[in-house]
C-alpha positions in Angstrom: 157.2 73.2 108.5 155.1 74.5 111.4 151.6 73.0 111.1 150.2 76.3 112.2 151.5 77.9 109.0 149.4 75.5 106.8 145.8 75.7 105.9 144.2 73.0 103.7 140.8 73.1 102.2 139.1 70.4 100.1 136.2 71.5 97.9 133.8 68.9 96.6 131.0 69.6 94.2 129.0 66.6 95.4 127.2 66.0 98.7 130.0 63.7 100.0 133.6 62.7 99.5 134.6 59.5 97.6 131.1 59.1 96.1 132.1 55.9 94.3 132.3 54.2 97.7 129.8 53.4 100.4 128.5 56.5 102.4 130.0 55.1 105.6 133.5 55.3 103.9 132.8 58.9 102.9 131.8 59.8 106.5 135.0 58.2 107.9 137.2 59.9 105.4 135.7 63.3 106.1 135.9 62.8 109.8 139.5 61.9 109.6 140.4 64.9 107.4 138.7 67.2 109.9 140.5 65.6 112.8 143.8 66.5 111.3 142.8 70.1 110.6 141.6 69.9 106.9 138.5 72.0 106.1 136.0 70.2 103.9 133.5 72.1 101.8 130.7 70.0 100.2 128.1 71.0 97.6 130.3 73.7 96.2 132.0 74.4 92.9 135.1 76.3 92.0 134.2 78.9 89.4 137.7 80.3 88.6 141.3 80.1 89.6 143.0 83.4 90.4 146.7 84.3 91.1 146.1 84.1 94.9 143.4 81.4 95.3 140.1 80.2 93.9 136.7 81.9 93.3 133.8 79.8 94.5 130.4 79.7 92.8 128.8 81.1 96.0 131.0 84.2 95.7 133.4 83.2 98.4 137.1 83.6 97.6 139.5 81.0 99.1 143.0 82.4 99.4 145.8 79.9 98.7 149.2 79.8 97.1 148.8 76.2 95.8 145.7 74.9 94.0 145.4 71.2 93.0 142.7 70.3 90.5 141.6 66.6 90.6 138.2 66.6 88.8 138.9 64.7 85.7 140.9 64.5 82.5 140.6 65.9 79.0 141.0 63.7 75.9 144.1 64.3 73.7 142.7 62.2 70.9 140.7 64.9 69.2 142.5 66.0 66.1 144.5 62.8 66.1 141.7 60.2 65.6 138.8 60.7 63.2 135.7 62.1 65.0 133.5 59.2 64.1 135.6 56.9 66.3 135.3 59.2 69.4 132.7 59.5 72.0 131.3 62.8 73.4 134.2 63.0 75.9 136.8 62.2 73.3 137.4 58.6 74.1 137.5 55.8 71.6 134.1 54.2 71.0 134.3 50.5 71.7 132.0 47.5 71.8 131.5 45.7 75.1 134.2 43.4 73.8 136.6 46.3 74.0 137.0 46.3 70.2 136.9 49.7 68.4 133.6 50.1 66.6 134.3 49.8 62.9 137.7 48.1 63.4 137.4 44.9 65.4 141.1 44.3 65.0 141.8 47.3 67.3 141.3 47.0 71.1 141.2 50.0 73.4 141.2 50.1 77.2 141.5 52.4 80.2 140.9 56.1 79.9 141.3 55.8 76.1 138.1 53.8 75.8 134.4 54.3 76.4 132.0 51.3 75.9 129.0 52.6 73.9 127.2 49.3 73.2 123.5 49.1 74.1 123.0 48.7 77.9 126.8 49.4 78.3 128.2 49.2 81.7 129.9 52.3 83.1 133.6 51.5 83.8 135.3 53.9 86.1 138.6 55.6 85.1 140.7 53.8 87.6 143.9 51.6 87.4 141.9 48.6 88.8 139.4 48.9 85.9 142.1 49.4 83.3 144.1 46.3 84.5 140.9 44.3 84.4 140.2 45.5 80.8 143.8 44.7 79.8 143.4 41.1 80.8 140.1 40.8 79.1 141.4 42.4 75.9 144.3 40.0 75.8 141.9 37.1 76.1 139.7 38.4 73.3 142.8 39.0 71.2 143.7 35.3 71.6 140.1 34.4 70.6 140.3 36.6 67.6 143.5 34.9 66.4 141.9 31.5 67.0 138.9 32.7 64.9 136.5 32.5 67.9 133.9 35.0 68.9 134.9 37.7 71.4 133.1 37.8 74.8 131.7 40.9 76.5 133.6 42.6 79.3 131.9 43.1 82.7 133.7 45.1 85.4 133.4 44.0 89.0 135.2 46.2 91.5 137.2 44.5 94.2 136.9 47.7 96.3 139.3 50.4 97.2 141.6 51.4 99.9 142.4 55.1 100.2 145.1 56.4 102.6 144.4 59.6 104.5 147.7 60.6 106.2 150.2 58.3 108.0 148.8 55.1 109.6 145.2 55.8 108.5 143.2 54.7 105.5 139.5 54.0 104.7 138.6 50.8 102.8 135.7 49.1 101.1 136.8 45.6 100.0 134.3 43.1 98.7 131.5 44.7 100.7 133.5 45.0 103.9 134.1 48.5 105.3 136.9 49.3 107.7 139.4 52.0 108.5 142.4 52.9 110.5 145.9 51.3 110.8 144.8 47.9 109.4 143.5 49.4 106.2 146.7 51.5 105.8 149.0 48.5 106.3 146.9 46.4 103.9 147.2 49.1 101.2 151.0 49.1 101.6 151.1 45.3 101.3 148.9 45.3 98.2 151.1 48.0 96.6 154.3 46.0 97.3 152.6 42.8 95.8 151.9 44.7 92.6 155.5 45.8 92.1 156.9 43.6 89.4 160.6 43.6 90.3 161.6 41.9 93.6 164.6 44.2 93.9 162.3 47.3 93.6 160.0 45.7 96.3 163.0 45.5 98.7 164.1 49.1 97.9 160.6 50.5 98.5 160.1 48.5 101.7 163.5 49.7 103.0 162.6 53.3 102.1 159.3 53.0 104.0 161.1 51.5 107.1 163.7 54.3 107.1 160.9 56.9 107.0 
């Protein structure tokens, strides 16, 4: 595909991209996107999708054949689970031990759960957070079976590495901020490490080399 035939626009309602990370990471990500020809619009909201693009809150119409929405999820639990067990966004209401309020024998994690205990910590809807919750829920389940009190869950992010095109990524890991080829390679290595099957690791690595 001829690059001149493609126009990509990223619309962000906030004042910067990747708001969950350090402002320096946001700046590097935006700079990289603009270097490869992506238009970035900040402090703007999409009001409606049309057949040929999107209508902005400012009145501007962005023409485009393909629209990708990445601004959150909607709960599918309403109508399946009794309302008293659900939070305002439709997630299961859990204690900070990840036990369902009213049913301590039930554990909920990830996007399904929202901690609503007093002074509850906000847990982002990411795979890293869900994996951390899974390990903690398993430990509390063991404690429950051993008739020991459950312990609260506290999420501590290890950081994030976000690829932006080939051979470039932005990263914030344990307070360290870096970008470029090193971050891109590190993300690939971490991805391979998290693949459970050794055979699948080899297949994925070979696929990457061939491409």
